[in-house]
C-alpha positions as CSV (number, residue, x, y, z in Angstrom):
1,X,-1.0,-10.9,55.5
2,X,-2.3,-8.1,53.3
3,X,-5.1,-7.9,50.8
4,X,-4.7,-6.6,47.2
5,X,-7.1,-6.2,44.3
6,X,-6.7,-6.0,40.6
7,X,-9.3,-4.4,38.3
8,X,-10.4,-5.4,34.8
9,X,-11.9,-2.7,32.6
10,X,-13.2,-2.2,29.0
11,X,-12.0,1.3,28.4
12,X,-13.0,3.3,25.3
13,X,-12.4,6.8,24.0
14,X,-14.8,8.5,26.5
15,X,-12.6,9.8,29.5
16,X,-15.6,10.6,31.8
17,X,-17.1,7.1,31.3
18,X,-13.7,5.4,31.8
19,X,-13.1,7.4,35.0
20,X,-16.6,6.5,36.3
21,X,-15.9,2.8,35.7
22,X,-12.5,3.1,37.4
23,X,-13.8,4.9,40.5
24,X,-16.6,2.3,40.8
25,X,-14.1,-0.5,40.7
26,X,-11.9,1.2,43.3
27,X,-14.9,1.3,45.6
28,X,-15.5,-2.4,45.0
29,X,-11.8,-3.0,46.0
30,X,-12.4,-1.1,49.2
31,X,-15.4,-3.3,49.9
32,X,-13.1,-6.3,49.4
33,X,-10.9,-4.8,52.1
34,X,-8.0,-4.3,49.8
35,X,-5.1,-2.1,50.9
36,X,-3.8,-1.7,47.4
37,X,-6.0,-1.5,44.2
38,X,-4.5,-1.7,40.8
39,X,-6.0,-0.3,37.6
40,X,-5.0,-1.5,34.1
41,X,-3.0,0.1,31.3
42,X,-4.8,2.8,29.5
43,X,-7.5,2.9,32.2
44,X,-8.3,6.5,31.2
45,X,-8.7,6.0,27.5
46,X,-8.4,3.3,24.8
47,X,-8.5,5.4,21.7
48,X,-6.6,6.5,18.5
49,X,-3.1,7.9,18.7
50,X,-4.5,11.4,17.9
51,X,-7.1,11.2,20.7
52,X,-4.5,9.9,23.2
53,X,-2.1,12.7,22.3
54,X,-4.9,15.4,22.5
55,X,-6.1,14.1,25.9
56,X,-2.6,13.7,27.5
57,X,-2.3,15.4,30.9
58,X,0.5,16.3,33.2
59,X,1.5,14.0,36.1
60,X,0.6,16.6,38.7
61,X,-0.9,20.0,39.1
62,X,-4.3,21.6,38.4
63,X,-4.3,20.3,34.8
64,X,-3.9,16.7,35.8
65,X,-7.6,15.9,35.1
66,X,-6.9,12.2,34.8
67,X,-5.2,11.6,38.2
68,X,-7.1,14.1,40.3
69,X,-10.3,12.0,40.7
70,X,-8.2,8.9,41.4
71,X,-6.2,10.7,44.0
72,X,-9.4,12.0,45.6
73,X,-10.9,8.5,45.8
74,X,-7.7,7.1,47.3
75,X,-7.8,9.8,50.0
76,X,-11.5,9.4,50.7
77,X,-11.4,5.6,50.9
78,X,-8.0,5.4,52.6
79,X,-6.3,2.9,50.2
80,X,-3.4,2.9,47.8
81,X,-4.2,2.9,44.1
82,X,-1.9,2.1,41.2
83,X,-3.2,4.1,38.3
84,X,-2.1,1.4,35.8
85,X,-1.2,3.7,33.0
86,X,-2.4,6.9,31.3
87,X,-1.2,9.3,28.7
88,X,1.2,11.8,30.3
89,X,1.9,15.0,28.5
90,X,5.5,15.9,27.6
91,X,5.9,19.6,27.4
92,X,7.2,20.8,24.1
93,X,7.0,17.3,22.5
94,X,4.4,15.7,20.2
95,X,5.0,12.4,22.0
96,X,3.6,11.3,25.4
97,X,4.7,8.9,28.1
98,X,2.7,5.8,29.0
99,X,2.8,6.3,32.7
100,X,1.9,4.5,35.9
101,X,1.3,6.5,39.0
102,X,1.3,4.9,42.5
103,X,-1.0,6.9,44.8
104,X,-0.9,6.6,48.6
105,X,-3.8,6.6,51.0
106,X,-3.5,10.3,51.5
107,X,-4.0,10.9,47.8
108,X,-0.3,11.8,47.2
109,X,1.7,10.5,44.3
110,X,4.2,8.1,45.9
111,X,6.0,6.9,42.8
112,X,5.9,7.1,39.0
113,X,7.0,4.7,36.3
114,X,7.1,5.4,32.5
115,X,6.9,2.4,30.2
116,X,10.3,1.3,28.9
117,X,9.5,-1.3,26.2
118,X,7.2,-0.1,23.5
119,X,4.8,-2.4,21.5
120,X,5.9,-2.2,17.9
121,X,4.7,-5.6,16.4
122,X,2.7,-7.2,13.7
123,X,0.7,-10.1,15.1
124,X,-1.9,-10.6,12.3
125,X,-5.0,-9.8,14.3
126,X,-6.2,-6.9,12.0
127,X,-5.0,-4.1,14.2
128,X,-1.8,-2.0,13.8
129,X,0.6,-1.6,16.7
130,X,3.3,1.1,16.6
131,X,3.5,2.4,20.1
132,X,6.8,4.2,19.5
133,X,5.1,6.5,17.0
134,X,3.3,8.2,19.9
135,X,5.1,7.2,23.1
136,X,8.5,8.2,24.4
137,X,10.1,5.3,26.3
138,X,10.9,5.7,29.9
139,X,14.4,5.2,31.3
140,X,14.1,4.5,35.0
141,X,13.2,1.4,37.0
142,X,10.9,1.9,40.0
143,X,10.4,0.1,43.2
144,X,8.2,1.6,45.9
145,X,7.4,0.9,49.5
146,X,3.8,0.2,50.1
147,X,1.7,-1.2,53.1
148,X,1.6,-4.6,51.3
149,X,5.3,-4.8,50.5
150,X,7.9,-3.4,48.1
151,X,6.3,-3.0,44.7
152,X,8.2,-3.1,41.4
153,X,6.4,-1.3,38.5
154,X,6.1,-2.3,34.9
155,X,3.5,-2.0,32.1
156,X,2.2,-4.6,29.6
157,X,4.9,-5.3,26.9
158,X,7.6,-5.0,29.6
159,X,6.4,-8.5,30.7
160,X,8.3,-10.1,27.8
161,X,11.7,-8.8,29.1
162,X,12.7,-10.9,32.1
163,X,15.9,-8.9,32.8
164,X,13.7,-5.9,33.8
165,X,12.1,-7.9,36.6
166,X,15.4,-9.3,37.8
167,X,16.7,-5.8,38.2
168,X,13.5,-4.9,40.1
169,X,14.2,-7.8,42.5
170,X,17.8,-6.6,42.9
171,X,16.2,-3.2,43.9
172,X,14.1,-5.0,46.6
173,X,10.8,-5.9,44.9
174,X,8.6,-8.4,46.6
175,X,5.5,-7.7,44.4
176,X,5.5,-7.0,40.6
177,X,2.8,-4.9,39.0
178,X,2.0,-5.6,35.4
179,X,-1.0,-3.4,34.3
180,X,-1.8,-4.4,30.8
181,X,-3.9,-4.2,27.7
182,X,-2.7,-7.5,26.2
183,X,-4.2,-8.3,22.8
184,X,-6.6,-11.2,22.6
185,X,-4.3,-13.1,20.3
186,X,-1.1,-12.8,22.3
187,X,-3.0,-13.0,25.6
188,X,-4.5,-16.4,24.8
189,X,-1.0,-17.8,24.0
190,X,1.3,-16.0,26.4
191,X,-0.4,-14.0,29.2
192,X,-0.8,-16.6,31.9
193,X,2.5,-18.4,31.2
194,X,4.5,-15.2,31.3
195,X,2.9,-13.9,34.5
196,X,3.5,-17.2,36.2
197,X,7.1,-17.4,34.9
198,X,7.9,-13.9,36.2
199,X,6.4,-14.9,39.6
200,X,8.3,-18.2,39.8
201,X,11.7,-17.0,38.5
202,X,11.7,-13.9,40.7
203,X,9.9,-15.4,43.7
204,X,7.5,-12.5,43.8
205,X,3.8,-11.9,43.9
206,X,2.5,-10.6,40.5
207,X,-0.4,-8.2,40.3
208,X,-1.8,-7.9,36.8
209,X,-4.8,-5.7,36.2
210,X,-6.1,-5.9,32.6
211,X,-8.2,-4.5,29.8
212,X,-10.8,-6.9,28.3
213,X,-13.2,-7.0,25.3
214,X,-13.5,-4.7,22.3
215,X,-12.0,-1.2,21.8
216,X,-11.8,1.4,19.1
217,X,-9.5,0.7,16.1
218,X,-10.5,-3.0,15.9
219,X,-8.6,-3.8,19.1
220,X,-9.6,-6.8,21.2
221,X,-8.0,-7.4,24.6
222,X,-7.7,-10.7,26.5
223,X,-8.7,-9.9,30.0
224,X,-7.9,-12.4,32.7
225,X,-6.6,-9.9,35.3
226,X,-4.6,-12.1,37.7
227,X,-2.9,-12.3,41.0
228,X,-0.1,-14.9,41.1
229,X,1.9,-16.0,44.1
230,X,5.7,-16.7,44.2
231,X,5.2,-20.4,43.6
232,X,3.3,-19.6,40.4
233,X,-0.1,-20.4,41.8
234,X,-2.9,-18.3,40.4
235,X,-4.7,-16.8,43.4
236,X,-7.3,-14.9,41.4
237,X,-8.4,-14.7,37.7
238,X,-11.0,-12.2,36.6
239,X,-12.0,-14.1,33.4
240,X,-13.2,-11.9,30.6
241,X,-15.8,-9.6,32.3
242,X,-15.1,-6.2,33.8
243,X,-14.8,-6.3,37.5
244,X,-12.4,-6.7,40.5
245,X,-10.7,-9.8,42.0
246,X,-8.8,-9.8,45.3
247,X,-6.5,-12.1,47.2
248,X,-4.3,-12.3,50.2
249,X,-0.5,-11.8,49.8
250,X,1.7,-13.3,52.5
251,X,5.2,-11.9,52.6
252,X,6.2,-14.5,55.1
253,X,5.4,-17.1,52.5
254,X,7.7,-15.2,50.1
255,X,10.5,-14.9,52.5
256,X,10.3,-18.6,53.5
257,X,10.4,-19.6,49.9
258,X,13.4,-17.4,49.2
259,X,15.1,-18.9,52.3
260,X,14.5,-22.6,51.5
261,X,15.0,-22.3,47.7
262,X,17.5,-19.4,47.4
263,X,17.6,-19.4,43.6
264,X,18.2,-15.7,43.5
265,X,21.5,-16.3,45.3
266,X,22.5,-19.2,43.1
267,X,22.9,-17.2,39.9
268,X,26.2,-17.5,38.0
269,X,26.9,-14.8,35.4
Protein backbone atom coordinates (compact mmCIF):
# COMPACT_ATOMS: atom_id res chain seq x y z
CA UNK A 1 0.00 0.00 0.00
CA UNK A 2 1.14 3.53 -0.76
CA UNK A 3 -0.51 6.91 -0.38
CA UNK A 4 -0.78 9.45 -3.20
CA UNK A 5 -2.24 12.96 -3.39
CA UNK A 6 -3.58 15.10 -6.22
CA UNK A 7 -3.82 18.88 -5.97
CA UNK A 8 -6.47 21.24 -7.28
CA UNK A 9 -5.52 24.84 -8.02
CA UNK A 10 -6.96 28.05 -9.43
CA UNK A 11 -3.87 29.43 -11.13
CA UNK A 12 -3.75 32.90 -12.65
CA UNK A 13 -1.09 35.06 -14.33
CA UNK A 14 0.88 35.79 -11.11
CA UNK A 15 3.76 33.29 -10.90
CA UNK A 16 4.67 34.07 -7.30
CA UNK A 17 1.10 33.66 -6.11
CA UNK A 18 0.72 30.38 -8.01
CA UNK A 19 3.96 29.00 -6.59
CA UNK A 20 2.87 29.99 -3.09
CA UNK A 21 -0.38 28.08 -3.61
CA UNK A 22 1.42 25.04 -5.04
CA UNK A 23 3.93 24.89 -2.19
CA UNK A 24 1.14 25.17 0.36
CA UNK A 25 -0.69 22.25 -1.24
CA UNK A 26 2.49 20.15 -1.32
CA UNK A 27 2.76 20.66 2.45
CA UNK A 28 -0.84 19.53 2.87
CA UNK A 29 -0.04 16.40 0.85
CA UNK A 30 2.86 15.72 3.21
CA UNK A 31 0.51 16.05 6.18
CA UNK A 32 -1.73 13.51 4.42
CA UNK A 33 1.30 11.16 4.45
CA UNK A 34 1.47 11.01 0.67
CA UNK A 35 4.62 9.63 -0.95
CA UNK A 36 3.74 11.24 -4.30
CA UNK A 37 2.02 14.62 -4.76
CA UNK A 38 0.73 15.68 -8.20
CA UNK A 39 0.22 19.30 -9.30
CA UNK A 40 -2.10 20.20 -12.22
CA UNK A 41 -1.39 21.38 -15.74
CA UNK A 42 -0.26 25.03 -15.90
CA UNK A 43 0.29 25.07 -12.15
CA UNK A 44 2.75 27.93 -12.56
CA UNK A 45 0.61 30.20 -14.76
CA UNK A 46 -2.82 30.33 -16.42
CA UNK A 47 -2.34 33.35 -18.66
CA UNK A 48 -2.30 34.64 -22.23
CA UNK A 49 -0.04 33.06 -24.84
CA UNK A 50 2.24 36.09 -24.71
CA UNK A 51 2.60 35.89 -20.94
CA UNK A 52 3.23 32.16 -21.08
CA UNK A 53 5.91 32.59 -23.74
CA UNK A 54 7.59 35.47 -21.89
CA UNK A 55 7.62 33.52 -18.62
CA UNK A 56 8.85 30.21 -20.06
CA UNK A 57 11.83 28.73 -18.22
CA UNK A 58 14.36 25.96 -18.92
CA UNK A 59 13.83 22.53 -17.44
CA UNK A 60 17.02 22.74 -15.38
CA UNK A 61 19.79 25.08 -14.34
CA UNK A 62 20.01 28.37 -12.51
CA UNK A 63 17.33 29.96 -14.68
CA UNK A 64 14.70 27.34 -13.92
CA UNK A 65 12.78 29.62 -11.59
CA UNK A 66 9.57 27.61 -11.84
CA UNK A 67 10.95 24.23 -10.82
CA UNK A 68 13.57 25.31 -8.30
CA UNK A 69 11.08 26.02 -5.46
CA UNK A 70 9.23 22.77 -6.18
CA UNK A 71 12.50 20.81 -6.14
CA UNK A 72 13.51 22.45 -2.86
CA UNK A 73 10.15 21.55 -1.29
CA UNK A 74 10.40 17.93 -2.45
CA UNK A 75 13.88 17.68 -0.94
CA UNK A 76 12.89 19.38 2.32
CA UNK A 77 9.70 17.35 2.80
CA UNK A 78 11.06 14.06 1.47
CA UNK A 79 8.36 13.26 -1.07
CA UNK A 80 8.06 12.89 -4.83
CA UNK A 81 6.28 15.69 -6.71
CA UNK A 82 4.84 15.68 -10.21
CA UNK A 83 5.06 19.28 -11.40
CA UNK A 84 1.97 18.77 -13.55
CA UNK A 85 2.95 21.09 -16.36
CA UNK A 86 4.69 24.39 -16.95
CA UNK A 87 5.92 26.43 -19.89
CA UNK A 88 9.37 25.12 -20.86
CA UNK A 89 11.55 27.41 -22.94
CA UNK A 90 12.86 26.10 -26.28
CA UNK A 91 16.11 27.86 -27.08
CA UNK A 92 16.00 29.62 -30.44
CA UNK A 93 12.26 29.08 -30.91
CA UNK A 94 9.23 31.32 -30.35
CA UNK A 95 7.35 28.22 -29.16
CA UNK A 96 7.44 26.41 -25.83
CA UNK A 97 6.86 22.89 -24.56
CA UNK A 98 3.99 22.10 -22.19
CA UNK A 99 6.09 19.99 -19.84
CA UNK A 100 5.62 17.72 -16.84
CA UNK A 101 8.60 17.14 -14.56
CA UNK A 102 8.70 14.31 -12.05
CA UNK A 103 10.85 15.29 -9.07
CA UNK A 104 12.17 12.73 -6.60
CA UNK A 105 12.49 13.02 -2.82
CA UNK A 106 16.05 14.34 -3.18
CA UNK A 107 14.82 17.21 -5.34
CA UNK A 108 16.29 15.74 -8.52
CA UNK A 109 14.41 15.62 -11.83
CA UNK A 110 13.65 11.92 -12.27
CA UNK A 111 11.72 12.12 -15.54
CA UNK A 112 10.28 14.59 -18.05
CA UNK A 113 7.28 14.42 -20.40
CA UNK A 114 6.29 16.98 -23.03
CA UNK A 115 2.63 17.09 -24.04
CA UNK A 116 2.04 15.29 -27.34
CA UNK A 117 -1.59 16.12 -28.21
CA UNK A 118 -2.38 19.84 -28.47
CA UNK A 119 -5.75 21.42 -27.72
CA UNK A 120 -6.93 23.08 -30.96
CA UNK A 121 -10.73 23.04 -30.66
CA UNK A 122 -13.88 25.15 -30.85
CA UNK A 123 -16.29 24.16 -28.10
CA UNK A 124 -18.52 27.24 -28.00
CA UNK A 125 -17.77 28.36 -24.45
CA UNK A 126 -16.58 31.86 -25.38
CA UNK A 127 -12.85 31.16 -25.10
CA UNK A 128 -10.39 30.47 -27.94
CA UNK A 129 -8.21 27.35 -27.84
CA UNK A 130 -5.28 27.07 -30.27
CA UNK A 131 -2.54 25.47 -28.20
CA UNK A 132 -0.44 24.66 -31.27
CA UNK A 133 0.09 28.37 -31.98
CA UNK A 134 2.30 28.51 -28.88
CA UNK A 135 3.27 24.94 -28.01
CA UNK A 136 5.60 22.54 -29.79
CA UNK A 137 4.32 18.95 -29.38
CA UNK A 138 6.46 16.40 -27.62
CA UNK A 139 7.44 13.13 -29.26
CA UNK A 140 8.35 10.68 -26.49
CA UNK A 141 6.32 8.54 -24.11
CA UNK A 142 7.47 8.43 -20.50
CA UNK A 143 7.12 5.80 -17.78
CA UNK A 144 9.06 6.34 -14.56
CA UNK A 145 9.85 4.20 -11.54
CA UNK A 146 8.53 5.77 -8.32
CA UNK A 147 8.08 4.54 -4.73
CA UNK A 148 4.35 4.06 -5.44
CA UNK A 149 4.74 2.15 -8.71
CA UNK A 150 5.58 2.67 -12.37
CA UNK A 151 4.03 5.98 -13.42
CA UNK A 152 3.02 6.77 -17.01
CA UNK A 153 2.92 10.49 -17.77
CA UNK A 154 0.40 12.43 -19.87
CA UNK A 155 -1.21 15.88 -19.85
CA UNK A 156 -4.86 16.95 -20.18
CA UNK A 157 -5.95 16.62 -23.86
CA UNK A 158 -3.88 13.43 -24.11
CA UNK A 159 -6.73 11.83 -22.15
CA UNK A 160 -8.81 11.60 -25.35
CA UNK A 161 -6.28 9.35 -27.09
CA UNK A 162 -6.54 5.83 -25.65
CA UNK A 163 -3.73 4.46 -27.79
CA UNK A 164 -1.25 6.61 -25.85
CA UNK A 165 -2.21 4.93 -22.58
CA UNK A 166 -2.10 1.45 -24.08
CA UNK A 167 1.47 2.18 -25.14
CA UNK A 168 2.29 3.39 -21.63
CA UNK A 169 0.97 0.12 -20.22
CA UNK A 170 3.11 -1.81 -22.72
CA UNK A 171 6.05 0.13 -21.27
CA UNK A 172 5.09 -1.07 -17.79
CA UNK A 173 2.81 1.64 -16.39
CA UNK A 174 0.78 0.77 -13.27
CA UNK A 175 -0.36 4.33 -12.54
CA UNK A 176 -1.33 6.97 -15.10
CA UNK A 177 -0.91 10.68 -14.36
CA UNK A 178 -3.27 13.12 -16.10
CA UNK A 179 -2.59 16.66 -14.81
CA UNK A 180 -5.19 18.85 -16.47
CA UNK A 181 -6.88 22.19 -16.98
CA UNK A 182 -10.08 20.73 -18.47
CA UNK A 183 -12.62 23.31 -19.57
CA UNK A 184 -15.85 23.53 -17.57
CA UNK A 185 -17.92 22.57 -20.62
CA UNK A 186 -15.91 19.51 -21.68
CA UNK A 187 -15.19 18.56 -18.09
CA UNK A 188 -18.84 18.34 -17.13
CA UNK A 189 -19.51 16.04 -20.07
CA UNK A 190 -16.35 13.95 -20.35
CA UNK A 191 -13.80 14.29 -17.51
CA UNK A 192 -15.03 11.59 -15.14
CA UNK A 193 -16.04 9.09 -17.81
CA UNK A 194 -12.72 9.38 -19.64
CA UNK A 195 -10.66 9.02 -16.45
CA UNK A 196 -12.62 5.95 -15.42
CA UNK A 197 -12.40 4.48 -18.92
CA UNK A 198 -8.61 4.89 -19.02
CA UNK A 199 -8.39 3.23 -15.58
CA UNK A 200 -10.66 0.31 -16.50
CA UNK A 201 -9.36 -0.47 -19.97
CA UNK A 202 -5.71 -0.30 -18.87
CA UNK A 203 -6.20 -1.77 -15.38
CA UNK A 204 -4.25 1.11 -13.86
CA UNK A 205 -4.66 3.65 -11.09
CA UNK A 206 -5.29 7.12 -12.54
CA UNK A 207 -4.03 10.26 -10.78
CA UNK A 208 -5.66 13.40 -12.15
CA UNK A 209 -4.79 16.76 -10.53
CA UNK A 210 -6.79 19.65 -11.96
CA UNK A 211 -7.36 23.36 -12.36
CA UNK A 212 -10.68 24.75 -11.14
CA UNK A 213 -12.64 27.99 -11.38
CA UNK A 214 -12.11 31.16 -13.44
CA UNK A 215 -8.90 32.21 -15.16
CA UNK A 216 -7.79 35.03 -17.49
CA UNK A 217 -9.08 35.06 -21.07
CA UNK A 218 -12.62 34.06 -20.07
CA UNK A 219 -11.45 30.52 -19.26
CA UNK A 220 -13.36 28.36 -16.79
CA UNK A 221 -12.03 24.99 -15.66
CA UNK A 222 -13.98 22.05 -14.29
CA UNK A 223 -12.02 20.94 -11.25
CA UNK A 224 -12.86 17.51 -9.79
CA UNK A 225 -9.28 16.35 -9.38
CA UNK A 226 -9.57 12.58 -8.96
CA UNK A 227 -7.88 9.37 -8.02
CA UNK A 228 -9.42 6.31 -9.71
CA UNK A 229 -8.58 2.66 -9.11
CA UNK A 230 -8.14 -0.04 -11.81
CA UNK A 231 -11.76 -1.19 -11.36
CA UNK A 232 -12.96 2.32 -12.20
CA UNK A 233 -13.90 3.23 -8.64
CA UNK A 234 -13.36 6.88 -7.72
CA UNK A 235 -11.22 6.85 -4.58
CA UNK A 236 -11.11 10.64 -4.20
CA UNK A 237 -12.78 13.66 -5.84
CA UNK A 238 -11.78 17.23 -4.97
CA UNK A 239 -15.05 18.83 -6.12
CA UNK A 240 -14.69 22.42 -7.30
CA UNK A 241 -12.61 24.04 -4.55
CA UNK A 242 -8.82 24.38 -4.48
CA UNK A 243 -7.20 21.83 -2.19
CA UNK A 244 -5.75 18.34 -1.90
CA UNK A 245 -7.31 14.87 -1.89
CA UNK A 246 -5.40 11.68 -1.12
CA UNK A 247 -5.98 7.94 -1.31
CA UNK A 248 -4.25 4.60 -0.90
CA UNK A 249 -3.06 2.75 -3.99
CA UNK A 250 -2.65 -0.99 -3.66
CA UNK A 251 -0.53 -2.53 -6.40
CA UNK A 252 -1.45 -6.02 -5.20
CA UNK A 253 -5.07 -5.18 -6.09
CA UNK A 254 -3.89 -4.16 -9.55
CA UNK A 255 -1.81 -7.28 -10.07
CA UNK A 256 -4.60 -9.56 -8.86
CA UNK A 257 -7.05 -7.88 -11.24
CA UNK A 258 -4.66 -8.28 -14.15
CA UNK A 259 -4.21 -11.95 -13.20
CA UNK A 260 -7.90 -12.82 -12.83
CA UNK A 261 -9.13 -10.66 -15.73
CA UNK A 262 -6.18 -10.64 -18.14
CA UNK A 263 -7.77 -8.38 -20.76
CA UNK A 264 -4.41 -6.86 -21.69
CA UNK A 265 -3.31 -10.30 -22.84
CA UNK A 266 -6.52 -11.01 -24.76
CA UNK A 267 -6.07 -8.27 -27.36
CA UNK A 268 -6.33 -9.34 -31.00
CA UNK A 269 -4.92 -6.90 -33.53
